[in-house]
Legacy VTK file of the C-alpha trace (Angstrom):
# vtk DataFile Version 3.0
C-alpha trace
ASCII
DATASET POLYDATA
POINTS 780 float
43.911 -88.433 9.121
46.722 -90.554 7.655
46.533 -94.336 7.616
49.263 -94.801 10.290
47.537 -92.309 12.606
44.227 -94.072 12.099
45.849 -97.420 12.885
47.409 -95.995 16.057
44.083 -94.540 17.118
42.396 -97.886 16.594
45.015 -99.588 18.762
44.879 -96.945 21.504
43.002 -98.181 24.661
39.662 -96.482 25.047
39.887 -96.404 28.835
41.923 -97.471 31.811
39.400 -100.259 32.428
39.873 -101.630 28.914
43.638 -101.621 29.401
43.326 -103.367 32.769
40.855 -105.912 31.432
43.184 -106.797 28.559
46.048 -107.324 31.015
43.870 -109.472 33.280
42.683 -111.610 30.348
46.310 -112.387 29.502
46.966 -113.530 33.078
43.848 -115.606 33.681
45.899 -118.694 34.544
46.931 -117.074 37.835
44.072 -114.620 38.414
41.116 -116.879 37.575
39.734 -117.272 41.128
40.008 -113.544 41.808
38.306 -112.728 38.508
35.296 -114.944 39.282
34.817 -112.974 42.518
34.615 -109.596 40.738
31.374 -107.574 40.869
29.000 -108.036 37.973
29.642 -104.653 36.298
33.377 -105.417 36.124
32.910 -109.007 35.038
30.607 -107.878 32.219
33.397 -105.889 30.584
35.964 -108.653 31.047
34.009 -111.616 29.613
34.298 -110.607 25.913
38.095 -110.478 26.301
38.459 -114.074 27.468
39.550 -117.037 25.390
37.105 -119.882 24.770
38.819 -121.900 27.510
38.213 -119.316 30.233
34.866 -118.146 28.855
33.532 -121.687 29.180
34.838 -121.829 32.759
33.280 -118.433 33.559
29.714 -119.697 33.099
28.965 -120.289 36.795
30.528 -117.010 37.879
28.544 -115.111 35.248
25.354 -116.790 36.352
25.982 -115.873 39.995
26.532 -112.266 38.934
23.271 -112.272 36.968
25.033 -112.063 33.605
24.416 -113.992 30.379
27.254 -115.157 28.151
24.880 -115.878 25.249
25.661 -112.658 23.301
29.394 -113.417 23.549
28.977 -116.961 22.246
26.743 -115.663 19.457
29.429 -113.163 18.440
32.004 -115.953 18.563
29.824 -117.948 16.195
29.571 -115.054 13.757
33.317 -114.320 13.876
34.606 -117.902 13.727
31.961 -119.943 11.867
30.923 -117.090 9.557
27.643 -118.796 8.654
24.052 -118.534 9.713
23.014 -121.804 11.342
19.745 -123.372 10.201
16.751 -122.657 12.428
18.765 -120.057 14.317
15.571 -118.691 15.838
15.166 -121.958 17.759
18.671 -121.997 19.276
18.327 -121.555 23.021
21.992 -121.958 24.019
24.662 -120.451 21.782
27.381 -121.756 24.055
26.390 -125.350 23.352
25.793 -124.623 19.658
29.230 -123.074 19.224
31.182 -125.729 21.133
29.321 -128.598 19.447
30.004 -127.213 15.957
33.551 -126.297 16.966
34.160 -129.918 18.026
32.910 -131.268 14.699
34.908 -128.782 12.620
38.136 -129.484 14.492
37.556 -133.245 14.314
37.146 -133.107 10.543
40.004 -130.661 10.041
37.960 -127.787 8.620
38.794 -125.285 11.377
42.241 -124.058 12.360
42.340 -123.063 16.045
45.163 -120.613 15.301
42.792 -118.592 13.093
41.389 -116.660 16.079
43.171 -115.590 19.288
40.143 -116.633 21.369
40.636 -120.254 20.283
44.379 -120.271 20.858
45.025 -121.001 24.540
47.771 -123.322 25.755
45.411 -124.708 28.399
42.730 -125.414 25.827
42.479 -128.867 24.254
39.901 -128.341 21.477
38.359 -131.836 21.401
38.676 -132.538 25.123
37.136 -129.327 26.419
34.336 -129.093 23.856
33.302 -132.787 23.946
31.060 -132.516 27.060
28.813 -130.154 25.073
28.386 -132.438 22.052
24.952 -134.053 21.861
25.023 -134.865 18.144
27.915 -135.779 15.877
28.219 -136.477 12.154
30.856 -138.834 10.736
31.541 -138.583 7.003
33.356 -140.147 4.063
36.131 -142.527 5.128
35.229 -142.318 8.835
38.380 -140.383 9.664
36.558 -139.000 12.692
36.044 -142.503 14.099
39.752 -143.257 13.740
40.696 -140.022 15.501
38.247 -140.502 18.383
39.441 -144.041 19.103
43.109 -143.013 19.080
44.874 -143.484 22.408
45.424 -139.768 23.036
41.648 -139.153 22.762
40.627 -141.724 25.371
39.149 -139.040 27.661
37.366 -137.401 24.722
35.597 -140.681 23.953
34.620 -141.065 27.601
33.097 -137.579 27.569
31.154 -138.361 24.384
29.816 -141.564 25.939
28.045 -139.399 28.482
26.960 -136.462 26.322
26.266 -137.792 22.808
22.639 -138.578 21.959
22.541 -138.513 18.135
25.139 -140.157 15.891
24.912 -139.444 12.157
26.708 -140.950 9.175
26.780 -139.050 5.898
28.277 -139.704 2.449
30.106 -142.809 3.650
32.648 -144.580 1.485
34.068 -148.090 1.615
36.901 -148.478 4.098
39.472 -151.065 5.133
39.538 -153.401 8.125
41.497 -151.081 10.401
38.943 -148.287 9.964
36.078 -150.723 10.566
37.851 -151.799 13.718
37.918 -148.185 14.914
34.236 -147.863 14.064
33.427 -150.978 16.083
35.254 -149.567 19.099
33.428 -146.273 18.709
29.957 -147.798 18.374
30.580 -150.181 21.268
31.514 -147.328 23.603
28.938 -144.784 22.446
25.951 -147.111 21.970
26.496 -150.266 24.017
28.051 -148.447 26.982
27.067 -144.870 26.195
24.070 -142.591 25.784
23.475 -142.551 22.016
19.764 -143.007 21.422
19.557 -142.179 17.703
21.541 -143.389 14.695
20.925 -141.688 11.350
22.489 -142.443 7.971
22.263 -140.102 4.983
23.109 -140.060 1.281
24.838 -143.333 0.537
23.962 -144.071 -3.112
26.096 -147.229 -3.343
26.377 -148.507 0.236
29.134 -150.820 1.365
26.876 -153.648 2.509
29.293 -154.955 5.127
29.700 -151.515 6.676
25.971 -150.779 6.524
25.018 -154.039 8.197
27.751 -153.566 10.794
26.265 -150.212 11.816
22.719 -151.623 11.854
23.743 -154.666 13.875
25.609 -152.717 16.538
22.824 -150.109 16.687
20.459 -152.975 17.480
22.731 -153.968 20.368
24.363 -157.066 18.892
27.997 -158.006 18.762
30.050 -161.123 19.171
30.953 -160.769 22.813
31.069 -158.402 25.719
34.825 -158.783 25.785
35.226 -158.890 22.031
36.408 -155.302 22.100
39.436 -153.802 23.756
40.589 -150.233 23.959
44.350 -149.983 23.494
45.164 -153.425 24.846
42.907 -152.981 27.867
39.695 -154.996 27.770
36.428 -153.130 28.119
36.030 -152.774 31.873
32.280 -152.302 31.604
31.967 -155.601 29.750
34.143 -157.381 32.324
31.846 -156.311 35.156
28.789 -157.545 33.295
30.514 -160.779 32.347
31.263 -161.787 35.927
27.585 -161.849 36.811
26.532 -163.446 33.534
29.134 -166.206 33.625
28.041 -167.209 37.129
24.424 -167.286 36.028
25.273 -169.302 32.914
27.305 -171.822 34.862
24.457 -172.321 37.294
21.914 -172.803 34.521
24.225 -175.225 32.717
24.576 -177.332 35.842
20.818 -177.403 36.395
20.140 -178.538 32.851
22.765 -181.272 33.004
25.047 -180.362 30.142
26.402 -183.372 28.313
30.043 -184.412 28.499
30.996 -182.840 25.202
29.704 -179.416 26.263
31.471 -179.675 29.607
34.706 -180.673 27.907
34.534 -177.798 25.412
33.574 -175.414 28.199
36.547 -176.542 30.247
38.873 -175.942 27.364
37.434 -172.504 26.931
38.097 -171.628 30.535
41.745 -172.620 30.076
42.255 -170.420 27.032
45.015 -167.891 27.505
44.548 -164.172 26.892
46.715 -164.325 23.738
44.571 -167.103 22.322
41.489 -165.040 23.076
43.048 -162.089 21.289
43.540 -164.220 18.209
39.869 -165.129 18.185
38.697 -161.546 17.907
41.527 -160.554 15.601
40.245 -163.148 13.146
37.130 -160.998 12.873
38.486 -157.496 12.801
42.216 -157.139 12.375
44.935 -158.019 9.911
47.955 -159.825 11.419
47.000 -162.196 14.194
48.251 -164.829 16.589
48.540 -168.537 15.676
45.201 -170.230 14.995
43.116 -171.689 17.761
42.254 -175.332 18.022
39.054 -175.034 20.006
36.154 -177.469 19.701
33.750 -174.746 20.788
34.822 -172.481 17.940
32.336 -173.934 15.510
29.416 -173.682 17.859
30.206 -170.159 18.963
30.797 -168.801 15.484
27.496 -170.139 14.274
25.519 -167.736 16.426
24.439 -164.320 15.286
26.197 -162.863 18.301
28.434 -165.057 20.369
27.457 -165.545 23.947
28.392 -162.807 26.337
31.697 -163.955 27.715
33.684 -163.554 30.867
37.285 -162.987 31.856
38.637 -165.397 34.370
39.631 -163.526 37.499
43.336 -162.989 37.731
43.988 -163.089 33.997
46.511 -160.492 32.921
45.742 -157.788 30.342
47.187 -157.838 26.839
50.647 -156.471 26.258
50.821 -152.950 24.891
51.942 -154.221 21.499
48.733 -156.145 20.994
46.567 -153.196 20.083
42.805 -153.487 19.524
42.644 -156.922 21.063
40.650 -158.407 23.893
40.211 -161.376 26.187
37.047 -163.237 25.194
36.499 -166.590 26.864
33.238 -167.987 25.479
30.894 -169.347 28.082
28.980 -172.581 27.690
26.028 -172.219 25.411
22.663 -172.624 27.087
21.507 -175.011 24.397
23.219 -176.841 21.629
22.582 -175.361 18.199
22.730 -177.167 14.913
25.562 -175.940 12.713
24.896 -172.927 10.502
25.856 -172.721 6.865
29.369 -171.389 6.467
30.556 -172.564 9.869
33.200 -174.996 8.645
34.353 -172.523 6.029
35.086 -169.893 8.654
36.846 -172.253 11.017
38.983 -173.595 8.165
40.037 -170.055 7.378
41.233 -169.641 10.929
43.470 -172.688 10.617
45.081 -171.693 7.337
47.731 -169.273 8.496
48.744 -166.149 10.364
46.666 -163.585 8.424
43.043 -162.678 8.896
40.696 -163.159 6.007
39.037 -159.823 5.169
35.735 -161.665 4.762
35.597 -162.648 8.449
33.701 -159.509 9.379
31.531 -159.946 6.295
30.682 -163.457 7.461
29.667 -162.238 10.896
27.353 -159.443 9.865
25.678 -161.592 7.240
25.072 -164.393 9.725
22.119 -162.260 10.779
20.364 -163.155 7.520
22.207 -166.230 6.218
20.046 -168.688 4.393
19.716 -171.802 6.511
19.751 -175.111 4.658
20.842 -177.278 7.568
17.814 -177.040 9.824
19.019 -174.392 12.247
16.473 -173.811 14.961
13.719 -175.799 13.287
11.195 -175.054 15.960
11.685 -171.295 15.871
11.643 -171.269 12.091
8.409 -173.241 11.869
6.631 -171.072 14.426
7.655 -167.807 12.852
6.794 -169.120 9.395
3.258 -169.734 10.606
3.090 -166.254 12.111
4.314 -164.680 8.881
1.871 -166.644 6.744
-1.017 -165.779 9.065
-0.231 -162.089 8.839
0.406 -161.856 5.124
-2.711 -163.823 4.355
-4.853 -161.683 6.648
-3.590 -158.357 5.324
-5.644 -157.318 2.292
-3.669 -156.951 -0.876
-0.333 -157.499 0.849
2.145 -160.316 0.655
5.889 -160.795 0.578
5.847 -161.303 -3.145
9.283 -159.817 -3.619
11.069 -162.681 -1.910
10.007 -166.161 -2.770
12.546 -167.565 -0.334
11.188 -165.783 2.709
8.681 -168.432 3.635
11.108 -171.232 2.865
13.539 -169.672 5.310
10.904 -169.116 7.920
9.823 -165.602 7.041
11.918 -162.457 7.206
11.669 -162.306 10.967
12.705 -165.901 11.464
15.796 -166.253 9.321
17.968 -166.718 12.371
16.989 -166.571 16.012
18.645 -163.816 18.014
17.339 -165.036 21.347
20.468 -167.028 22.179
22.726 -163.992 21.828
23.536 -161.496 24.530
22.109 -158.054 23.883
23.916 -154.844 24.637
22.183 -151.510 24.991
20.573 -150.415 21.682
19.289 -147.164 20.219
15.655 -146.049 20.216
15.644 -144.204 16.865
16.931 -145.410 13.485
16.837 -143.207 10.390
17.935 -144.209 6.884
17.816 -141.454 4.257
18.653 -142.009 0.569
20.314 -145.381 1.121
19.210 -148.115 -1.323
18.269 -151.298 0.547
18.524 -154.560 -1.362
16.379 -157.584 -0.649
19.209 -159.137 1.354
19.721 -155.982 3.413
15.984 -155.738 4.059
15.951 -159.308 5.378
18.850 -158.485 7.687
17.107 -155.360 8.941
13.855 -157.280 9.379
15.584 -159.887 11.478
17.141 -157.212 13.674
13.834 -155.357 14.021
12.010 -158.479 15.190
13.655 -158.286 18.638
14.728 -154.621 18.799
12.582 -153.875 21.864
14.158 -150.482 22.596
13.242 -149.138 19.141
10.652 -146.359 19.270
11.142 -144.528 15.960
11.967 -145.853 12.493
12.421 -143.574 9.472
12.943 -145.119 6.026
13.289 -142.466 3.362
14.056 -143.031 -0.328
15.465 -146.523 0.131
13.950 -148.039 -3.033
11.981 -150.547 -0.966
9.089 -151.312 -3.308
7.868 -154.829 -2.429
10.731 -155.256 0.055
8.685 -153.271 2.539
6.870 -156.540 3.256
9.999 -157.946 4.889
10.436 -154.800 6.995
6.826 -154.951 8.168
7.154 -158.630 8.956
9.996 -157.840 11.343
8.004 -155.004 12.917
5.020 -157.318 13.248
7.171 -159.771 15.213
8.472 -156.895 17.341
4.946 -155.672 18.136
4.171 -159.020 19.771
6.999 -158.587 22.253
5.683 -157.608 25.708
8.386 -154.936 26.094
7.873 -153.407 22.642
8.078 -149.590 22.640
7.758 -148.987 18.909
5.561 -145.926 18.302
6.659 -143.958 15.202
7.024 -145.170 11.604
7.848 -142.890 8.678
8.141 -144.338 5.181
8.824 -142.247 2.083
10.041 -143.219 -1.363
10.021 -142.301 -5.009
7.629 -145.040 -6.162
4.683 -146.692 -4.475
4.244 -150.343 -5.371
0.686 -150.286 -3.982
-1.958 -147.615 -3.268
-1.235 -145.482 -0.207
-4.453 -146.352 1.621
-3.941 -150.066 1.061
-0.452 -149.830 2.518
-1.678 -147.798 5.500
-4.382 -150.358 6.250
-1.777 -153.121 6.203
0.576 -151.197 8.488
-2.104 -150.401 11.065
-3.359 -153.976 11.000
0.170 -155.160 11.781
1.104 -152.368 14.211
-1.959 -151.163 16.136
0.244 -149.653 18.862
1.658 -146.976 16.524
1.229 -143.363 17.656
2.605 -141.700 14.509
2.447 -142.982 10.937
3.758 -141.079 7.926
3.548 -142.527 4.412
4.850 -140.489 1.483
5.387 -141.334 -2.185
6.283 -139.188 -5.169
4.978 -141.392 -7.975
3.057 -144.570 -8.595
5.057 -147.585 -9.592
6.148 -146.934 -13.179
5.615 -150.608 -14.063
2.094 -150.835 -12.748
0.372 -150.211 -16.030
-3.362 -150.127 -15.581
-3.750 -151.718 -12.171
-6.823 -150.557 -10.194
-6.384 -147.625 -7.854
-6.979 -149.690 -4.739
-7.900 -153.194 -3.747
-11.645 -153.134 -2.979
-11.106 -155.476 -0.049
-9.058 -152.756 1.634
-12.114 -150.610 2.331
-14.019 -153.613 3.664
-11.257 -154.921 5.935
-11.652 -154.454 9.656
-8.670 -152.720 11.211
-8.185 -153.331 14.939
-8.552 -150.293 17.156
-5.274 -148.407 17.084
-3.466 -145.871 19.255
-2.746 -143.635 16.265
-2.464 -139.931 17.111
-0.693 -138.528 14.027
-1.355 -139.612 10.438
0.491 -138.032 7.509
-0.190 -139.159 3.931
1.513 -137.896 0.811
-0.314 -139.358 -2.164
1.525 -139.974 -5.457
-1.156 -137.933 -7.209
-3.774 -140.509 -6.274
-7.463 -139.606 -5.921
-8.522 -139.148 -2.313
-11.367 -141.636 -1.853
-12.823 -141.077 1.607
-14.388 -144.533 1.541
-10.891 -146.048 1.656
-9.803 -143.667 4.414
-12.905 -144.487 6.453
-11.643 -147.795 8.021
-8.465 -146.045 9.152
-10.348 -143.171 10.756
-12.832 -145.500 12.444
-9.969 -147.439 13.998
-8.163 -144.253 15.104
-10.389 -142.675 17.714
-7.344 -141.033 19.334
-6.269 -139.242 16.139
-5.178 -135.672 16.893
-3.352 -134.662 13.733
-4.112 -135.436 10.075
-2.081 -134.259 7.092
-3.109 -134.879 3.473
-0.572 -133.992 0.796
-0.712 -134.059 -3.026
-4.112 -135.731 -3.237
-6.640 -135.083 -5.963
-10.357 -134.796 -5.264
-12.242 -137.127 -7.639
-15.529 -135.203 -7.376
-16.806 -131.903 -5.907
-18.624 -133.719 -3.092
-15.570 -135.658 -1.877
-14.213 -132.963 0.476
-17.620 -132.476 2.083
-17.872 -136.223 2.662
-14.415 -136.210 4.224
-15.372 -133.430 6.640
-18.447 -135.377 7.736
-16.365 -138.481 8.355
-13.767 -136.524 10.306
-16.421 -134.971 12.512
-17.990 -138.359 13.197
-14.891 -140.541 13.618
-12.194 -138.272 15.044
-13.582 -136.277 17.968
-10.077 -135.536 19.284
-8.685 -134.066 16.050
-6.748 -130.852 16.812
-4.615 -130.265 13.706
-5.647 -130.612 10.065
-3.362 -129.909 7.127
-3.856 -129.838 3.357
-0.811 -129.394 1.125
-0.867 -129.140 -2.650
-4.566 -130.046 -2.789
-6.591 -127.876 -5.169
-9.291 -126.222 -3.031
-10.083 -123.371 -5.424
-13.610 -124.713 -5.999
-14.256 -125.762 -2.396
-14.808 -122.439 -0.651
-17.815 -123.691 1.301
-15.839 -126.578 2.807
-12.915 -124.273 3.657
-15.247 -121.991 5.611
-16.784 -124.963 7.428
-13.315 -126.099 8.510
-12.447 -122.658 9.845
-15.632 -122.748 11.965
-14.829 -126.111 13.541
-14.558 -125.473 17.310
-12.384 -128.542 17.857
-9.513 -127.602 15.551
-6.610 -125.624 17.003
-4.385 -125.570 13.904
-5.418 -125.461 10.251
-3.028 -125.471 7.309
-3.883 -124.723 3.688
-0.498 -124.914 1.997
-0.289 -124.269 -1.766
-4.002 -125.027 -2.087
-4.834 -122.242 -4.580
-7.414 -120.821 -2.157
-7.811 -117.457 -3.841
-7.363 -118.547 -7.446
-11.012 -118.016 -8.404
-12.359 -116.344 -5.273
-13.984 -112.981 -4.722
-13.387 -110.313 -2.070
-16.401 -111.659 -0.173
-14.618 -115.000 0.347
-11.718 -113.310 2.151
-14.122 -111.230 4.249
-15.942 -114.399 5.304
-12.653 -116.028 6.289
-11.708 -113.014 8.432
-15.113 -112.837 10.156
-15.141 -116.578 10.919
-11.598 -116.541 12.366
-12.492 -113.478 14.458
-15.339 -115.461 16.077
-13.396 -118.729 16.507
-11.799 -118.659 19.963
-10.335 -122.176 19.674
-8.155 -121.657 16.581
-4.542 -120.983 17.633
-2.627 -121.346 14.361
-3.540 -120.537 10.756
-1.035 -121.400 8.034
-1.629 -120.110 4.511
1.693 -120.459 2.638
1.690 -120.463 -1.152
-1.827 -119.118 -1.769
-0.980 -115.853 -3.568
-2.303 -113.555 -0.884
-0.419 -110.519 -2.154
-0.320 -107.155 -0.414
-4.039 -106.387 -0.433
-5.200 -109.621 1.178
-2.366 -109.538 3.726
-3.423 -106.072 4.903
-7.023 -107.284 5.173
-5.918 -110.195 7.405
-4.820 -107.683 10.067
-8.536 -107.178 10.848
-8.535 -110.624 12.500
-7.025 -108.801 15.501
-9.433 -105.838 15.550
-10.974 -104.550 18.767
-14.215 -106.519 18.318
-12.394 -109.834 17.683
-12.581 -112.800 20.070
-9.882 -114.681 18.157
-7.117 -116.509 20.054
-4.904 -116.786 16.968
-1.235 -116.927 18.033
0.533 -117.971 14.832
0.069 -116.837 11.254
2.102 -118.221 8.347
2.006 -116.212 5.115
5.179 -117.555 3.497
5.467 -117.702 -0.309
2.568 -115.301 -0.879
4.013 -112.631 -3.214
4.152 -110.069 -0.382
6.140 -106.913 -1.074
7.769 -104.558 1.455
5.143 -101.801 1.141
2.358 -104.291 1.771
4.140 -105.670 4.830
4.630 -102.148 6.195
0.946 -101.319 5.729
-0.001 -104.596 7.477
2.302 -103.647 10.351
0.791 -100.184 10.744
-2.739 -101.607 10.748
-1.739 -104.226 13.319
-0.215 -101.519 15.534
-3.487 -99.589 15.359
-5.507 -102.612 16.497
-3.076 -103.216 19.361
-3.489 -99.641 20.510
-7.283 -99.963 20.408
-7.070 -103.135 22.501
-4.925 -101.503 25.146
-1.741 -103.330 24.142
-3.251 -106.784 24.627
-2.855 -109.133 21.658
-2.630 -112.960 21.570
-0.649 -112.828 18.311
2.953 -114.036 18.928
4.469 -115.548 15.720
4.541 -114.485 12.074
6.313 -116.486 9.350
7.354 -114.670 6.182
9.621 -117.045 4.274
10.148 -116.583 0.518
8.328 -113.316 -0.055
9.439 -110.422 -2.249
10.960 -108.386 0.572
14.254 -107.857 -1.270
12.622 -105.464 -3.759
12.853 -102.543 -1.306
15.330 -103.329 1.446
14.831 -100.081 3.378
11.049 -100.405 3.576
11.333 -104.098 4.437
13.746 -103.373 7.288
11.418 -100.751 8.739
8.434 -103.101 8.535
10.379 -105.949 10.144
11.724 -103.697 12.891
8.241 -102.538 13.844
6.810 -106.048 13.549
9.447 -107.503 15.864
8.268 -105.112 18.563
4.844 -106.780 18.299
5.608 -110.471 17.724
8.310 -112.961 16.816
9.055 -112.756 13.088
10.733 -115.532 11.099
11.930 -114.633 7.617
14.852 -115.310 5.302
17.128 -113.491 2.861
15.394 -114.765 -0.264
16.395 -113.631 -3.739
13.059 -113.334 -5.520
14.623 -112.492 -8.888
16.729 -115.656 -8.901
13.717 -117.710 -7.834
11.717 -116.293 -10.747
14.572 -117.097 -13.133
14.648 -120.664 -11.827
10.894 -120.910 -12.306
11.138 -119.718 -15.922
14.005 -122.130 -16.640
11.921 -125.180 -15.809
8.700 -124.089 -17.506
LINES 1 781
780 0 1 2 3 4 5 6 7 8 9 10 11 12 13 14 15 16 17 18 19 20 21 22 23 24 25 26 27 28 29 30 31 32 33 34 35 36 37 38 39 40 41 42 43 44 45 46 47 48 49 50 51 52 53 54 55 56 57 58 59 60 61 62 63 64 65 66 67 68 69 70 71 72 73 74 75 76 77 78 79 80 81 82 83 84 85 86 87 88 89 90 91 92 93 94 95 96 97 98 99 100 101 102 103 104 105 106 107 108 109 110 111 112 113 114 115 116 117 118 119 120 121 122 123 124 125 126 127 128 129 130 131 132 133 134 135 136 137 138 139 140 141 142 143 144 145 146 147 148 149 150 151 152 153 154 155 156 157 158 159 160 161 162 163 164 165 166 167 168 169 170 171 172 173 174 175 176 177 178 179 180 181 182 183 184 185 186 187 188 189 190 191 192 193 194 195 196 197 198 199 200 201 202 203 204 205 206 207 208 209 210 211 212 213 214 215 216 217 218 219 220 221 222 223 224 225 226 227 228 229 230 231 232 233 234 235 236 237 238 239 240 241 242 243 244 245 246 247 248 249 250 251 252 253 254 255 256 257 258 259 260 261 262 263 264 265 266 267 268 269 270 271 272 273 274 275 276 277 278 279 280 281 282 283 284 285 286 287 288 289 290 291 292 293 294 295 296 297 298 299 300 301 302 303 304 305 306 307 308 309 310 311 312 313 314 315 316 317 318 319 320 321 322 323 324 325 326 327 328 329 330 331 332 333 334 335 336 337 338 339 340 341 342 343 344 345 346 347 348 349 350 351 352 353 354 355 356 357 358 359 360 361 362 363 364 365 366 367 368 369 370 371 372 373 374 375 376 377 378 379 380 381 382 383 384 385 386 387 388 389 390 391 392 393 394 395 396 397 398 399 400 401 402 403 404 405 406 407 408 409 410 411 412 413 414 415 416 417 418 419 420 421 422 423 424 425 426 427 428 429 430 431 432 433 434 435 436 437 438 439 440 441 442 443 444 445 446 447 448 449 450 451 452 453 454 455 456 457 458 459 460 461 462 463 464 465 466 467 468 469 470 471 472 473 474 475 476 477 478 479 480 481 482 483 484 485 486 487 488 489 490 491 492 493 494 495 496 497 498 499 500 501 502 503 504 505 506 507 508 509 510 511 512 513 514 515 516 517 518 519 520 521 522 523 524 525 526 527 528 529 530 531 532 533 534 535 536 537 538 539 540 541 542 543 544 545 546 547 548 549 550 551 552 553 554 555 556 557 558 559 560 561 562 563 564 565 566 567 568 569 570 571 572 573 574 575 576 577 578 579 580 581 582 583 584 585 586 587 588 589 590 591 592 593 594 595 596 597 598 599 600 601 602 603 604 605 606 607 608 609 610 611 612 613 614 615 616 617 618 619 620 621 622 623 624 625 626 627 628 629 630 631 632 633 634 635 636 637 638 639 640 641 642 643 644 645 646 647 648 649 650 651 652 653 654 655 656 657 658 659 660 661 662 663 664 665 666 667 668 669 670 671 672 673 674 675 676 677 678 679 680 681 682 683 684 685 686 687 688 689 690 691 692 693 694 695 696 697 698 699 700 701 702 703 704 705 706 707 708 709 710 711 712 713 714 715 716 717 718 719 720 721 722 723 724 725 726 727 728 729 730 731 732 733 734 735 736 737 738 739 740 741 742 743 744 745 746 747 748 749 750 751 752 753 754 755 756 757 758 759 760 761 762 763 764 765 766 767 768 769 770 771 772 773 774 775 776 777 778 779
C-alpha cells in the first residue's frame, strides 16, 4: 500500500460512533450538559477525545457512570510529559499528578500548551484551571514564578493556591532585586500567613543570598512588619484588615488600663492621623524603590526597632490606595504595649528615611537582620538575663556540649535571647522546615535559633548538609527554648552533614536531654571532623549522664565510620522505652561480642521495638546474631542492607534463615538489598512460602543482589507452585527488585515480571548493569 493510501486509511473513521464522538468533542461548549447525561458505555468512548478543560469537568459525570478517568490522565502524562515520574507506583491519582506538574511546567515556561490539541482549548486558562489541584510547588532561580503568580491577572490563581498548596519548595535560588523580593513577600504572605502552606523546603543553594534566605525563614516562622504591611495591587490585604480591627480595639483597651504616658499617647494620636499615602511610604521604605516623601513620625523609631512591628489597623473609612501606587498598603502602627529601649541601628534607618525620595536597598536587609542584631544598648535587659541563665544552665548540664563556636552568644543573652519576639504580632506559620545543601553561617544560625525559640507551630525540622559543625549548639539552644513553651508541637528532628564535630552518641545524648518530647530523631554524618586529630572517640561522661525519659519512637543513626559502642547507646535506649524503630548505618563493630551485647540491651530496654535496620554494617562474621534477630517475635520488619551476609557463609546458613522465617509468624517485612544473593539463593528463598510455612511475610526486598533473568523466572515458577499447593492463599504482596541484572535477557525478564505481577506487586527499574559495572571499575 502506498504512503498516501496508508495515510488516508489512518485518517478514515473506524466507526460511526468514532465519527460522532469526534464531532461531539468539538462542540462540547454547547453540548456539555447533554454529554454528562449519556449512558456509561457511550461516555467511556467519548472521554479520551476531550480536551483537558472538559476532561477535568467530566470527573463527576464519569464517577456517576462508574467510570475511571485515571487511564486517560496517565496516557496524557505519557504523551505530554514524556517522562516517568519518580515513585510512579505510589501515585494514586494521575489527574492530580498531571495537573500539578502541568501547572509548574507552564509557570516556568517549559511547556507550550499549543504542543498538544488536548491542551489547546479557548475556555482553558492553564494556570487558573490547574491551580486547585496543586498541593506542592517549586520556585527556582530568579523567582520568576513568584513574580508571575503575584501579577494582577493571576489574582484568582493565587487565591486558589492559598487554599490548595501545602508544600512550597525553593531550589537553586539566585540573588534578586527589590522588586522580585517584593513579589516574594506578597506570595509568602498570602500562601503562608493567610493560606494553607504547612511545609517550606529549600534545596541546593551553595552561596545563599543571606537577605533572601532570612526573609524566607522569617516569613515561614510567621513574622512580618505588620498585618497591613502588604497590599495586593493597591488594595490592602482584606484578611489583615479584619484581624486588625479586633486587635486594635484590644490594644487600645490594654493601653488605657496600663495608663500609657503622655508621650506614647501623643505618638499614638499622630499615628491614627496618618494618611494612607504616608502609610504607603512607610512600607515602601522597606520593599520598593521610588517612594513618597519621608515621614516625620515620632513613633517611627520605636516601631522600627522591633523584630516585627505591631500588628496594625486601618482606620474605618480610610480610602484605598490609588491604582498607580502598586504594591503599597495602609499600615497605621498601634500603640506599643510597652516601651522598648532603642535597638542598634534605629537612628540609622530613620535617618535614611529622611534623606530623600528613594528607598535604600538595605532597608529590607536591616529588617530581616533585626532578628539577630547584636544588642549593645540594653534592649530587653530582663529577657536577655533570664534567657542567658537558661542557656548557661543547659550548656553546662549537657555533657561535652557547649556553644564554643560563638563567644558572643552568652554576652548577647544566648542564641535564643538575642532579641525578644514576644512583642511582635505572629501570623500563621508553617509546621515543617527543610534546608538541604544550604551553608548556614554563624550569623544565620543565630537568626534561625531566635526564630525557632518561639516557633510553636513547628513540628518537623530537617537540616541537611548545612556545614553546621559547632553552630549546631545555637540551633539546639533555640529548640531548647521552644521545648519549654506550653504549646510546643516539635516532634521530628533530622540532622545530616559531611563532618561531625563531636561523636554521634554524644550529640544524640545532648539532643535528647534538651528535647525529651521528640518522637523522631535522625543523626547522620559522612566523616569525622577533619581537624579533630586524635581526640577520643566519645566523652566518657556521655555514657554516665542521665537522660530524662523521652517520647522517642524512631531513632536513626548514621555513624561516620565510628565504632558502635553499646555502652554509649545504653543511656539513650534506657530513656526511650517507647522506641519502635531503630536504624544503625555505617557503624563498625569493635569486637565480635559487641552485636550480641547490643541485642541483649535491645531486648531489655526496648520492649516495643518493631523495626530494626542495619545498613553498611559488616555482619559476615555474626551469623549467630543474625539468626537470633530473625527469631525475635517482637520484630515486624528487619533490614540487612549491604551487610555482606553471605560473604563467608555456607549453604546451611541460608537454610537456617529460611526455616526460621517460615516459623516466625510476626515478621512482615524482610529487606536484604546488596547482599549478593544471586540466582541460587533467590530461588531458595521461595521456600519461605511453602505449604508447611506459617510465615506472615508480606514484603521481600532483594534489590542490588546480582539477580539475572533466568534466576528470577525460576523463582517465579517455584513461587507459583507453592501458591498452587496452598490453594491460592499467600500473604506475600510486595517484591522489590531494583538494580539487578535483568537487562541481560530482556525477553526472559519480561516473562518473569509478567508472571510475578499476577502474584504480587513488583517494583523494579530499567537499570543498565553494564554501565553500572563500568562506573564501578572507573572508581576502583
